[in-house]
N, C-alpha and C positions, 0 to 999 in steps of 0.2 A: 389548542392554539390555532388550528386551521379555521375554527369558527370565526376568529377575529378577522379573517380574510374573506368571510362569506362562503366558505367551503363546508359542505356537509361532511361531518366526521366519517360517515360511511363511505365517502369517496376518497378518503386519505389513505396513503400507504401506511401499513403498520411499521413502526420503527421505534425500537427501544431507545430511550434517552441515554443509556449507558454505552451505546455503541460508539467507539471512537472513530475519528475520520479515516484512519488507515484501514479500518475494517468495513466501512460503509460501502466500499466498492462491491461487496458481495451481497448487499441488501437491495431492497426495492429501489432505494435512492441511486445506487450505482448501476444496477442492471437495466434500469429503464433507458437511460441514454445510450448504453451499449447496444441494447436490443433495437432501439430506433435507428441507430447508425448502421449496424451490421446484421441484424436479424436475430431471432431467438435461438437458432441453431448454434450461432457463435457464443451466445450467452451460456447455453447448456455446456458447450465444450469448456468455456472459461470456468464455470462452477465445478465441473468434473475435475479440472486441473487443480482448483483450490482444495477440493475434497481429497484428492490424491496426495497432495503435499501435507495436508493435515494428518492423514492416515500415516504417511511416512514419518512425520515428525513424532507422532505419539507412539510409534511401534519400532522404529529402527534403533539399533544400539548406537550409543553416542559416537563410536568410532566410524560409523557409516551414515550418520544422520546429517544430511546436507545442510539444513538450517543451523544446526549446532556447529558444524565445521566452519560455515561461513561466518558465524558470529565470533568464533574463536580466532579465525584469521583476522578479522577486523580488530579484535583486542590485541592480537600479536603485532599487527602492523602499526597501530597507534602507540601502544604501551612499550613495546620492546624495540621496534625499528624506528620509531619516531616519525612515521608517515601518517599525518592526520587527515590526508585528503585521499579521495578515490576518483579515478578518471573513468567516465562513461563516454565512450567514443562511438556514436552511431555511424554505421557504415552506409546508411541510406537516407535520402531526404524524407522518406516516409516515417523515419524514426526521430525526426528533429525535436520532437517534444518529449522523448523518452528521458533524456538526462535531467531536465527540470522536474519531471514527474518523480523520478527516483530520488532526486534531492529533497523534494517536498515530503515524500513518504519517509525518508531517512530522518528528516528533522522532526516529523510527527512522532516517530518511534523513539528517537534518542534524545530529543530535546534540542532546542535551538541554541547554539553557542554565539551566534552573531545576529544582528538585526539585518533587515533588508538592505541597509546601507553598508553592511560589513563591519559595523561597530560591535565590540564585545558586549554581550548581555550580562547583567549582574547574576 
């Protein structure tokens, strides 16, 4: 594909076509802008954190497994309490883009229920 743009394939980042958007943040596609903005030391810490939560998820028992518990809380809130929304309230101007980012990641993971105009999707 990169050859169509005149780029030598040897100069392209390796990226599997089966990697979904929410996972690409840990790939060359995601870490390049992060490293350009904040430096590679920050990228290394970010990837160590991702590895740490992967290890936790695959080894912690369900009753202490943070991703499992958060998923179950979401199911409980929606299915039993009837709370279909979640509030993300940034406490700093530096976090102003966090809520839209979390919204996008959530929609990528769980499917989109509404269009960008707020209309229900089929």
